[in-house]
N, C-alpha and C positions, 0 to 999 in steps of 0.2 A: 482115710486118715487114721493111722494107728494110734497116735497120741496127740494131745494138744498142749504142748509145753511152751511154745513160742511161735512166732510167725514162720519159723523155719519148717514147721509141720504143715503149713498151708501152701498149696501150689497156686491158689487163686484167691487172694484176700478180698478183692473187689466182688467176686462172685459169691463168696461166703457172706459178705455184708448184704448182698441182694437177697440171699436165702433168708437172712435174719429179717429183712424188711417184709418178705413174703409171709413169714410166720407172724409178723406183727399184724398183717391184714387178716390172717386166719389162724389164730394161735391154738385153739383147742382141737387137737388131732390125736385123740386117745388111742386110735387104732394103730398108729404107727409103731409103737413100742410097748404095747400092753403086755404086762407080765414081766418086763425087764426091771432090773434093780440097779440103782445108782447109789454108791456110798460117797458121802462127802466128809472128809477128815480134816478137822481144823486144829491147827497148832496155835492160832492166835485169833482174837476177836474179829467179828465181821457183822455187818448189817446187810448191805446191798448184795454182796457176793453170796452170802448164805441164802437169803430169801429169794433172790432172782434165780439162782440155780435150782432151788427146790421147786419153784413155780414152773420153771422151764421143763424140768423132768416130768412133773405132773401133767403139764400141757400135752406132753408126748405119750401119756399113758403109763409112764414108768413110775415105779415106787422109789421115793427118795428118802434116805436115812442119813441123819447127821450124827457124827461122832466127834466129841470134843476131847482131844487127847489131854490127859492129866486131870480131867474131870469125869468124863464118861468112860474112859479107858485107862489102861496102865501107861505110865511113863515109859518111853521106848529107848532102848539102847541101839545106837547106830554103828558103833565101832566093831570091827571084826576081831576074833580071837581074844576077847576080853573076858576076864573072870567077873561074872555079874554078881558081885557081892555088895553093890551100892544101892541107891534108891530107885534103880530102873529094873523092874521085874520082868519085862518082856523085850525080846529082841525084834528088830525090824524084820528079820527073815521069817519069823513065825507070824508076826502081825500082818505083814503084807501078803504072806502066803494064805492066811486065813481069809483076809478081805477079798483076795482073788477067787476063793472058792464061793464067797457069798454074793459078790456083785459082778455085774457086766461091765461097769465103768467105775473107776475110783478117782474121785476128785480130791486134790491135796492143796491145802493152803498153809504156807509157811511164811516166816518173817526173818529177815537178817538180824544177826547180832550187832552189826555195825561196829565191831571191834577188829575183826580180821577180814580184810578184803579178800584174801585168798580163800578162806573157808566159805564166805558167803557166795563168791562168784563161782565156786565149784558146784553149787547147788546139791549138796550132799544128801539132803532129805528127799528131794524129788527124785534124784538118781537112785537112791536106795529103794524106793518103792518101785521104780521102773525095773530095777535089776531083779527084784524078788517076786514079781508076779507077771504073768503073761497077758493080763487084762489091760485095756487102754487106760492111760493115766491122763487126767484132765487137770491142768494147772489152774487153781483158784486164786493164785498169786504166789510167787516164789520170792526168793531173796533178790533176784535181779530183774524180773519181768512180771507183768500183769496182763497177759494176752487177752483174757476175756474183757477186761476194761477197755483195752485198745480197740478190740473189734467193735464194741458198743460205741466207742468214740467215732470210728470210721462210719458206722451205720448212721450216727447222728449227723455227721457232716454231709453224707450223701442225701439224707432226708431233708436237710435245710438248704442245700445248694441247688439253685435253679438256673443259674446263668451258664451261658455257653463259653466258658473259659475255665482255666485251672484256678481254683481258689488259692489265695495266699493264707497259709496256716502258720501261726507263730506259737511256739511253746515258750512261755515266759515264766522264769523263776519268780517266786515271791517269798517273803520272810515267813518264819514260823517260830513257835515258842520252843520247839525241841528238834532234835536231829531226826530226819526222816530218810528212808531208803531212796535209792534211785530207780526203783522198779517201775513205777508208773511212767516216769520220764523216759527211761530206757525203752520201754515197750512202745510208748506213743511214737517215739522217734523211729523205731523199726517199722511200724505200720504206716507212718506217713511217708517214709522213704520208699516204701513199696507201693504207694498209691499215686494217683494222678493229681498231685497237688504241688504247689510251690511252698517248700517247707524251710523254716528257719528256727533257730533257737537263740534266746537271749537270756543272759544271767550275769551276775557280777563275776569279776575275775576270781578264780579259784574253784568255781563250780562246774568246770567242764566235765561232761560225761565221758565215759569210755569211748574210744574212737570207733569201736565196732558197732556201737549204737548210734553215734552221731552220723556216720556214713557221709553222704554228700550234702548234708544240711549246712546251710550258711549259719555261722555262729557270730553273735555280736555281743559285746559288753555294754552297748548303748541301747537301753530299752526303748527310748523314744524313737530312734531311727529304725529299730527293728519292727516296731508296731505300725509304722507308716503304711497306710493302704491295706492293712491286714483285713481279711474277711472273717477269720476265726482266730480267737486268742485263747489258747489253752493255758490256764494258770495252775502252777504246781510248785510246791517246795521240794527240794531234795538237799541232802547233806553232801559234803564234798566227797568226790570219788578218789582223787589223788591224795588229799589229806584226809584219809578215809574216815567217814562217819562224823566229821567235825562240822560245827556251825561256825562259819568264818565271819558272817555278818548277819544282822537282823535289820538291815537298812529299810526303814518304813517307806522310803521313796519308791520302792519296788511294789508296794501294795497297790493292786489294780483299783483305780477309781474312774469316775466318769471323765475326769481330766485326761487320763491316759488314753481313753478311747476316742478322744477328739481327733487324733491324727489317723485313725483307722477308717476303713470303709464301712462304718456302722457295724463293726465286727460283732459277731456272736461270741459270747464269753462262755467258756467251758471249764468245768472242774470235776474231778472224779468223786469228790465228797469222801469223808466229811470235810467241811471247810470251816476254818476259824474266821468268822465274820469280823471285819475290822482289822484283821492281821494279814490275811492272805488277799481277800477281796472286800471292798467296802460294801456296806448294805445297799447303797444307792445303785450299785451294779447288780448285785444278786437279786434285788427286788425290782429291777428295771426290765424293760422290754428286750434287751440284748442278751440276757442270761438264758442259757439253754441247759443248765446243769441238771435240771429235773428230767428233761428229755433224755439225757445221757443215762440217768438212773433207770428210767423206764425201759430203755433199749437194752439194758443189761439182761433182761429176761429173754429177749428175742435173740441176742447174741449167743447166750448160753444154749438156747433151744436149737439154733442152727448147728452149733458145735456138737451137742449131745446127739442130735439126729445123725450126724456123720459118724460119730464114734459108735453108736448103737447099731448102725446099719451093717 
């Protein structure tokens, strides 16, 4: 695996999830990549991604170093053939080139502007790093996808599913206080479409995801019917893709409560975190026996460990 930017870089997602579960059983393997160096470059805040990735690298024996752009390093210019007489003192060509000399793997976390769909979906920042270094690039979330989160989600589903049939997995939109990107929803849809599950998506009208991410998933605007007999319910907000970056509704009836779960097959409830309690999911669910969001967060370590192991090998 040369890079890990999306599921398109993974030939065998189910096998990769199994590798992550193997690391969970035996995480401390310092001899695997002792002396290797991994750089994590953050353009926006993080809790789980930052800490889980650092722990994963250290479990493998690698040294992990975090750089916060704009705080620990210079603001970067990404445009070509520009006269750099503004507030950006360093160009991505030099920055990526230097990081490539320092590290064996470079992790990048970016965030969309949610104003120009064309700019965001071109993934200019991730691609700029990819073009200006020959070292493997690890996506720690980009404008359009969050593959490490989705791998951890797949790991969590495999960990919890014990029946001899395909689980029914539903991605359910929920309200939020502000506009959020489609990255987690896009990525989760990609990974579920590539896995042995029955997958569907439910959301209000106007929140359809891009067709390349929806794939063959069944889409419903009726949340109750979509949740019927579900084994896993993944709850996530995202802003509109077609009316880009807009919040079209904050309908509280989509907030997941115990009442919503009555029609499910005692579904396990998932969320990538952070979660706005009472807005996205009710406390009664998050504090109840069907919530597995903390398992997802723990599995972020082992998902990152499996990916880093491949990239460093």
